[in-house]
Structure formats: C-alpha cells, structure tokens
KOLDOLUM-800499 format. One record per residue: x, y, z of N, C-alpha, C, O in turn; residue in three letters; residue number from 1. Coordinates in steps of 0.1 Angstrom, whole numbers. Example, Ala and Ser with C-alpha at 12.3 -4.5 7.8 and 13.67 -1.06 7.14 Angstrom:
! residues 2
DRENKOL    n_X    n_Y    n_Z   ca_X   ca_Y   ca_Z    c_X    c_Y    c_Z    o_X    o_Y    o_Z   aa    i
DRENKOL    132    -57     78    123    -45     78    132    -33     78    142    -33     85  ALA    1
DRENKOL    128    -22     71    137    -11     71    129      0     79    134     11     80  SER    2
This chain:
! residues 81
DRENKOL    n_X    n_Y    n_Z   ca_X   ca_Y   ca_Z    c_X    c_Y    c_Z    o_X    o_Y    o_Z   aa    i
DRENKOL     98    350   -448     98    362   -438     80    371   -430     75    375   -419  MET    1
DRENKOL     79    371   -442     64    379   -443     52    368   -433     41    372   -429  ALA    2
DRENKOL     55    358   -432     50    347   -426     52    350   -411     43    356   -404  ARG    3
DRENKOL     63    347   -408     66    349   -396     55    361   -392     45    359   -386  GLN    4
DRENKOL     61    374   -397     60    390   -392     42    389   -390     37    397   -383  VAL    5
DRENKOL     38    383   -394     24    386   -398     17    377   -384     10    382   -375  VAL    6
DRENKOL     20    365   -385     20    359   -370     21    367   -359     12    373   -353  LEU    7
DRENKOL     30    367   -358     35    381   -347     29    390   -342     25    394   -331  LEU    8
DRENKOL     28    393   -355     15    408   -356      2    407   -352     -4    416   -347  HIS    9
DRENKOL     -5    391   -354    -15    392   -352    -13    384   -335    -20    389   -327  ALA   10
DRENKOL     -8    375   -332     -5    376   -319      0    386   -310      3    383   -299  VAL   11
DRENKOL      3    398   -313      6    411   -304     -9    419   -302    -13    425   -292  ALA   12
DRENKOL    -14    416   -313    -22    426   -313    -35    421   -308    -44    430   -307  GLN   13
DRENKOL    -41    407   -303    -44    404   -295    -57    389   -306    -65    381   -302  GLY   14
DRENKOL    -52    393   -319    -61    384   -332    -66    372   -327    -78    369   -327  LEU   15
DRENKOL    -55    365   -322    -55    350   -320    -58    347   -307    -58    336   -302  LEU   16
DRENKOL    -63    359   -300    -64    352   -283    -74    341   -285    -72    330   -279  ASP   17
DRENKOL    -88    343   -294    -98    328   -292    -89    312   -298    -94    301   -298  GLY   18
DRENKOL    -75    316   -300    -73    308   -306    -65    291   -299    -52    292   -300  VAL   19
DRENKOL    -68    282   -294    -59    274   -291    -46    271   -288    -43    259   -290  ALA   20
DRENKOL    -36    278   -284    -22    278   -284    -18    266   -289     -7    264   -285  GLU   21
DRENKOL    -23    255   -295    -17    241   -297    -17    245   -315    -10    238   -323  GLU   22
DRENKOL    -23    254   -319    -28    260   -333    -26    269   -336    -33    274   -345  ARG   23
DRENKOL    -17    275   -331    -12    289   -337     -3    286   -348     -4    288   -360  ILE   24
DRENKOL      7    282   -341     18    278   -357     10    268   -365     16    266   -376  SER   25
DRENKOL      4    265   -364     -4    256   -378    -13    268   -386    -19    265   -396  ALA   26
DRENKOL    -13    280   -380    -21    292   -389    -10    295   -399    -13    294   -411  LEU   27
DRENKOL      3    298   -395     13    306   -404     12    299   -416     15    309   -422  GLU   28
DRENKOL     10    291   -423     13    290   -435      2    290   -440      3    298   -450  GLY   29
DRENKOL    -14    285   -440    -25    290   -440    -26    306   -445    -30    311   -456  PRO   30
DRENKOL    -22    311   -432    -31    329   -431    -20    334   -440    -26    341   -448  LEU   31
DRENKOL     -5    334   -444      4    334   -450      0    339   -465      2    349   -472  GLY   32
DRENKOL    -10    324   -466    -11    325   -481    -22    332   -487    -24    337   -498  ARG   33
DRENKOL    -32    331   -472    -44    341   -478    -38    362   -479    -40    370   -488  ALA   34
DRENKOL    -31    362   -468    -24    373   -472    -14    376   -484    -11    388   -486  LEU   35
DRENKOL    -10    366   -492     -6    365   -501    -11    368   -512     -4    369   -522  GLU   36
DRENKOL    -25    368   -512    -38    364   -520    -44    383   -521    -41    393   -528  SER   37
DRENKOL    -52    380   -510    -52    394   -506    -47    407   -502    -52    418   -505  SER   38
DRENKOL    -39    403   -496    -29    423   -495    -14    414   -500     -8    408   -491  GLU   39
DRENKOL    -10    414   -515      1    413   -518      9    423   -513     18    421   -504  PRO   40
DRENKOL      7    433   -517     12    448   -511     20    452   -503     31    458   -506  GLY   41
DRENKOL     15    448   -487     14    448   -476     28    433   -474     38    434   -466  LEU   42
DRENKOL     26    422   -482     33    413   -478     49    417   -483     60    413   -478  CYS   43
DRENKOL     46    425   -493     61    427   -502     70    441   -491     81    446   -489  GLU   44
DRENKOL     62    443   -489     61    455   -480     70    450   -468     80    456   -466  ARG   45
DRENKOL     66    439   -458     70    432   -449     85    433   -455     94    441   -453  ILE   46
DRENKOL     83    418   -464     94    408   -464    108    427   -472    120    427   -472  GLU   47
DRENKOL     99    435   -476    115    443   -478    116    449   -466    126    456   -466  ALA   48
DRENKOL    111    449   -454    115    454   -438    112    467   -437    120    475   -432  GLY   49
DRENKOL     97    471   -443     96    484   -449     86    485   -437     79    476   -432  GLU   50
DRENKOL     89    505   -433     78    500   -421     62    501   -425     62    506   -436  ALA   51
DRENKOL     52    499   -421     39    500   -418     36    509   -416     41    515   -406  LEU   52
DRENKOL     24    518   -427     15    530   -421      5    525   -411      4    513   -411  SER   53
DRENKOL     -3    535   -402     -9    534   -394    -28    523   -407    -36    515   -404  ALA   54
DRENKOL    -26    527   -418    -35    526   -423    -30    509   -429    -39    502   -433  ASP   55
DRENKOL    -17    504   -431    -17    492   -430    -18    480   -425    -19    468   -428  ASP   56
DRENKOL    -16    491   -416    -21    479   -398    -30    473   -400    -33    461   -400  ARG   57
DRENKOL    -39    489   -403    -54    485   -402    -57    474   -415    -65    464   -413  ASP   58
DRENKOL    -53    476   -423    -62    465   -433    -55    457   -430    -64    448   -430  ARG   59
DRENKOL    -41    449   -426    -39    440   -422    -47    431   -406    -49    419   -403  LEU   60
DRENKOL    -48    440   -403    -55    436   -388    -72    430   -396    -76    419   -395  ASP   61
DRENKOL    -78    440   -403    -84    436   -413    -86    419   -416    -95    412   -412  ALA   62
DRENKOL    -71    416   -427    -74    407   -432    -74    393   -429    -81    384   -434  ALA   63
DRENKOL    -64    393   -417    -67    385   -410    -80    382   -397    -83    371   -393  ILE   64
DRENKOL    -84    393   -395    -94    388   -389   -109    381   -401   -117    372   -398  ARG   65
DRENKOL   -107    390   -413   -112    378   -425   -112    365   -426   -123    358   -425  ARG   66
DRENKOL    -95    360   -427    -91    347   -425    -97    342   -414   -100    330   -416  PHE   67
DRENKOL    -99    346   -402    -99    339   -389   -115    331   -390   -119    319   -387  LEU   68
DRENKOL   -122    345   -398   -134    339   -400   -140    331   -408   -151    326   -407  GLU   69
DRENKOL   -130    330   -421   -135    317   -427   -129    306   -423   -131    296   -430  GLN   70
DRENKOL   -121    307   -413   -111    293   -407   -125    288   -396   -128    277   -393  GLU   71
DRENKOL   -131    297   -392   -139    294   -380   -147    303   -377   -147    311   -368  ASN   72
DRENKOL   -156    302   -388   -174    310   -384   -180    314   -375   -184    325   -372  PRO   73
DRENKOL   -181    298   -364   -186    304   -350   -175    314   -343   -181    324   -339  ALA   74
DRENKOL   -165    314   -342   -161    317   -328   -162    338   -334   -158    346   -326  ALA   75
DRENKOL   -168    342   -346   -168    354   -351   -183    357   -350   -188    368   -355  SER   76
DRENKOL   -192    346   -344   -207    346   -343   -209    357   -332   -202    357   -322  ALA   77
DRENKOL   -217    364   -334   -223    370   -315   -231    360   -310   -239    354   -317  GLU   78
DRENKOL   -229    358   -301   -239    349   -285   -248    352   -289   -252    363   -293  PRO   79
DRENKOL   -251    343   -287   -271    343   -283   -276    344   -269   -271    342   -258  SER   80
DRENKOL   -285    349   -273   -287    354   -252   -300    353   -251   -305    355   -240  GLY   81
C-alpha cells in the first residue's frame, strides 16, 4: 500500500509532471523500492496509516526527486541558454 500512496503523493504534488503518462504506473515498483531503502521509517508510517508531518512530507518529496534524478538525470539538468 505504501508504494501506491507514494506514487499518488508524487502525482498530486506535481513531482511527476515531467514523466510521460504511460510511464507513471511503471514507476510504482522502482520508486517504492528506492523509498523503502532510503526512507524506511516513512514507509512504515504510511503502511500503518499514520499522518505524516510537514517534515515527513518534505523528506518524501526530496526522496522522490532524488529517485527521479537518478532515473533520468537529463530531466533535472538546467536548460542551457
């Protein structure tokens, strides 16, 4: 369940706006595994149905962004101008 919640959170926060729509569902497994590894406490609280604090949500957003940067480094690069 935590993986689905994390994916929905990422969509709701606009963190996946740069990801092709057809790819979003495919990210659930890899994103979930990455967060279970990097933020196990957050995943446990989500599984338990606990409310996340603002700090928790900030950590979750940061972990999702790190995952996306690792998945597609070019997407996070500054445009050259």
